[in-house]
N, C-alpha and C positions, 0 to 999 in steps of 0.2 A: 769863202768867196773872196777873191782878191779884189783890188781896185779896178781891175779890168771890167768889161761888161759881164753880166751874168750869162752864163753858159750857152753854148751852141753844140749840135752833134748828130750821129746817124748809124744806120746800117739797113740794108735791104730787108724786107719783111715778107715772109711767106704767109699766106692767109689760110692754109688748111693743114690739118694734121691727118695722118692716114693710118689705116691698118688694112686688113682684108676688108675692114670697115674703116671709113674715114670719119673722124670726129669733127664736129663743127666748131673748131676753135681757130684763132689766128695767132701766129707766132712771129716774133723777131728771130731771124736766123733760120727759120724753117726746121728747127730741131724736132726729131721724133724719137720715140724710145719704145722699149718693149713692154711697158706697163704704166699705169697711172700713178704708181708709187715712186717713180724715179724722177727724171728732170721735169720741172713744171714750167709754164702751165701746159700740160700735155694732153694726150688722148688716151683712150682705152687701148688695150694691147694692139700693137701695130706691126705690119709686115711690109707693106708696099707703099712708099710715098707717092703722092700725086704729082703730076707735072704742074708747074706754075702757069697761070694764065698768061697768054702772050701780050695782052694789054690790060692795064688797070684803069678802069674808069675813074674819073675825078668826081667826087661828090659835089653836089650843087646845093645852094641854100635851100632850106626847107621852110615849112610854114611855122608860124609862132606856136609853141606848144599850148595845148588847151589849159587855161589857168585854173579852172574849177573841175576836177575830175569827178566822175561818179565812183561810188564805192562798189559794192557787189551787185547793185541793181543795174543790170546791163540791158539796153533796149534789145528786143527780140525781133524787130522788123526785118532784119537781114544782115548780111555780112558788112555792108558799108557802115551801118549804124553801130554795130558791135565793135568793129575795128576802130572807129572814131573815138569811142568811149574807152576801149581797153588799151590803146596805144600809150596813154599817159602813164600806165603802170609797167611798161616794158622797159627794162634797163639795158644800157650798153655797159658792159663790164670790161675794164682794162686792168690787167694784172702785171705786176712787176715781181720777178723772182730775182735771185742773186745773179743770174746769168742770161735771162731772157725776159721777154714780155709778150703778152698775148691779149686777144680780145675775144669776148663771148657775149652771151645774152643772159638775162635773168628777169625775174618779175616780182613785183611787190605783193606781199601777203598781208602786211599792215604798214603803218607809216615809218617803221624803223627796221623792217626785215625784208630781205630779198632771197628768193630761192633760185638756185642755178644748178648746173651739173658739177659734180665734184672735180672732174678732170680740168675744168676751167680754172680752178683756184688752188689746186694741189701745190704745196711748196711756196705759196705766195709770200713775198716780203712786203708788198703793198697792194691794196685793192682800191680801185676807183670806180664809182658808180655814176653814170649819167642817166637821169630819168626825168622826164617831163620838163626839160630845160634846166634842171638843177644838176650840179656836180658835187658829190660828197665822197668821203672815203669810208671804208668798211673793214671789219674784222670778221673772222670765221667763228660762228656760234655753234655750228654742227656740221659734221662731214662724215659720209660713208662712202669710201672709195670703191668698195666692191659693188655697191648698188648704184654708184655714180650720181649721188644726190648731195647737195650742200645747202646750208642756211647761213646767210650773211647778216650781220648786225651793222647798220649804218650809223654814222657818228651823230646824226641829228635827224629829226623827223622831216619827211618830205611829203609833198602832195603828189597824188597819182592814184589811178585805179587800183583797188585791192582785189586780187584774184582769189578765187575759191577753187579747191579741188573737187572733182566729181566724186560722188560716193561709190560709183561703180564704173568699171571699164565699159566703154560703149561697144555695141555689137559691130561686127564686120560690116562694112559698107557705110558706116556713119560718116557724114561730111564733117570735115575738120579744117582748121587753118593754123599754120605756124606763124608766130609773130616774133620778130627779132631784127637783128642787125647783120644780115648776110654780107660776107666779105669785109665786115667791120665798117661798112659805110652807113648809109642812112636807113632809117626804119623801113621795113617792108613786111608785107603779109603774103603768104602763099597758101592756096586752098587745095585740098585733096580728100582722101578717104582713109578710114581704118582698113588695113589689109589683113591683119591677123592679130591674135592675142596670144600671150604667153609664149612668145618666140624665144628661141635660143640661137639667134642669128641663122646659121645653117646647121645641118645635122652633125657636122664635124666638131662643133664647139660645145663645150660644157656651158650650159646656161643656168641662170638663176631663176627663170620663170617669171620675171617681172618686166619683160620687154614687150612692147607693142609695136607692130609693124605698120607703116603708113606709106602711101605713094606720094605724099605731100613733098614738094621740093625742099631740100635742106642743103645749105652751103656752109662753108667755113664762116665762123662768126655767129651761126645760129645756135651753137651748143648752149644748153641751159635755158633756152627760150621755151615758152609755153605752147603746147598743142591744145587748142581749144575747140569746143563744139559750138553749135549755133547759139546755145544759151549762155556762152561765155565761160563755162566751167573748164578747168584745166584737166585734160585726160592724159597728158604726157609731158615729160621734160625732154627736150631734144638731146639725143645721145650720139648717133652716128649714122653713116650712110655706106652702103655696100659699093666697093669698087673692084672686086675680083672674086675668084673662086679658088678652092684648094683642090688640086687634082694630083692624086698619088703623092701627097706631101709637098707639092710644088705650087706656090701661089701664082696664079695666072691673072694678069690684069685684063679686065673685060669692060666693055661698055654696058654697064648694068643700069637699067632705068627703074626709077620709082621704088627702090628697095631700101627704105630708110627706117630708123629705129628710134624709139623714145622710151624712157622709163615710165612705167604705168603710173598715172596720176593717183589712182586709188591707193597703190602701194606707197608712193612717195609721201602721201598725206600722213601715213602712220609715223614715218621718220620725222617729218617737219613738226607735227603736233607734239611729239615727245621732246624735241629740242626746244620748242617754244615754252613747254611746261617746265623743263629743267634748267634752261638757260646755261648750257655748258659753254666752254670757251676753248678754242684751239689757237694757241699763239701763232702769230705770223713768223716767218723765217727771219733770222738776223744774219746779215751778210758779213759784218766786221765788228770788232770790239768798239769801233767809233760810232756805230749806228745808233740813231735815236731809238728809244723804246717804240715798239710797233703800235702802241696806242697814241703816240704823238703824231697825229695825222695833219696833213696840209689842208688849211681852209681854202675853199674855192667859191668865187662868185662869178657868175656869167651874166654880164650886163648887155647882152645882145640877143635879139630873137633869131638870128641866123643860126641854123642847125649846126653849122661848122663851129660855132662857139663851144659847144659841148665837146666836139672832137679835138679842138685846139687845147681846151682845158685838160682833157685826159692825156693828150700827147705831152704837154708840159709837165703834168703830174708824174708820168712815167719817168721823165728826166729828173724831176725834183725828188721823187721817192727813191730813185736809184742813188742820188747824191746823199740823201739823208741816211740811207741804209749802207753807205760805203761801197755800193756796187758801181764803182766809177767806170769800169769797162762798159757796162750796159748804158750808163748815162752818156758816155762818149759816143756810143753808136747811134744815139738819137740825133746826131748831126748829119748833114749831107756829107758825101765824100769830100767835096771841095772845102766845106767848113772844117772837116777833120784835118785836112792838110794845113789850113791856116792856123790851127791850134798848135802845130808843131809836135804832134804826137800826144798820146794819153799821159805820159809821164810828165811832160811840161804842163799840160792843161790842168792836171789834178794836183799840182804842187800846192801845199798849204790848204787844201780843201777839207782836211779832216776836222777843222773847227767851223765849217760853214754848213748851214742848214736852211732849207726852204721852210717858211712858215705859212704863207698865204699867197694866193694868186687871184687877181681880178681881171677877167677877160672883157675888153671893151670892143670897140668897132673893128670889124673885119672887112677887108676889101680884096677883090681879085686883082692881080696885077698881070697875070699871064695864065695860060692853061695849066692847071695844076699848081699854081703858085699864088700865095696870098700874103698880105701883111696883117698883123694882128697887134692892136695896142693893148699892152698888158702892164698892170701894176704888180710888182713882185716884192713881197716882204721876206727878208732873210735875217738870220742872226749869224754872227761870226766873231772871231777874236778881234779885239781892237786893232791889232797889228795888221789885220787883213781887211778891215772895213775902211770905207772912204772917210777921211778926216777923223779917223779913230772911232768910227761908229761901231757899236756892237749889235745894233739893230737898225736895219736900213730899209727904205722903201724905194725901189728902183722903178722909174717910169720908162718903159721899154716899148720899142716897136720891133716885133719879130717878123722876119721874112721866112716863110715856111713852105715846104714842097711836099705834096702828097706822095706817099710811098706805101702803096698797098692798103694798109690799115691805119697809118699814122700820118700826122703832119711832122716831117723832120725839120729841124732848125737849120736854116741856111745862113742867117745873119741876125744879129741883135744889136740895136743901136739905142742910145739914150735919147729920149725926146725932151727930158727936163733934167735938171740936177737931181742927184740922189738925196732924198730927205732922211733925216733920222726918224725913227718911229716915235709916235706921240707918247708923251709921258703917261703912265698909268694913273688911275684915279687916286 
């Protein structure tokens, strides 16, 4: 980081990935690919991309997260009571790879583990978890790309509801609800029913027999979220939704309703239990030789009850993780187009940044200034070479006000100004 203000940036963000099935993830650049093992964070095998929505709604402040979550004892009086208890354990997942970023959903199974869909985090260089008003970083503890299930280990314990998997798949007609972050925006729940068990998408696909069909609404950003029954048990992990048919080898885009798919909760439990018992580890991607180790994560504090605080923290973490990982092109695209122009191009902006790293972010007050535009007061701790630090500092605390614009699933950085002089980091004990 130079003695200029800490970073600004951007690029438009598509919020859904597609195939003949469309997966519920969100992406910067709207990139799609032929399989989950290629460019992350991506979808299962894809053929036909969806059209982008004509308008993107702006998220509004939400309610203060519930401070004391319940564990697996979930009220059974009805959906309102269940959702009020369960929502504290539903996570918004933001993922940085070396060339893109995406958003999905996951859910707590204990105070340090999150389950999600594998395609949400394949190839991740950085993973950020927002849950119950807390924002933490994570690494991959277990992943099965073919079955589309993954287990994340978060860097510190968090509070929130702990979900349990159902011991059996529910019968057809069972009422269920999807919990998650559709379109990467605020938490939402949608109810429906189990439509079928042991699906293979359509007859033309080779299936693995662990897919449950539901008519519950699923959108981009829901991927990895839990499908729960009235007793709160997880009977599925959101996987994809149908957008077309295959006719004589040609994909035809159709208006298909209520044909959505989840990984069987009963089957997913076998994978998750094995990973929890064995504690395997899958290293995150490294983008350049200058990248920090992937276990060196950015610490985050959110000091506002505004639901946008979690979104702002994750947006800045995408930017900061990309800087730490040496993925400067991705970090640069987190600015608005106007801010990019002001930087004079990525080559100018990134000069000397190979010794600069983000260490901690503290999100303070957030205020709306115009439709889709906010200001956020942020304290940012960085390390850098003495030659690049203010007054020769190798560790600095920047007191910043960011002006940010909502762009599909992220808050992009429009402007960053200092509100106080930059301080050196406190001396250690």
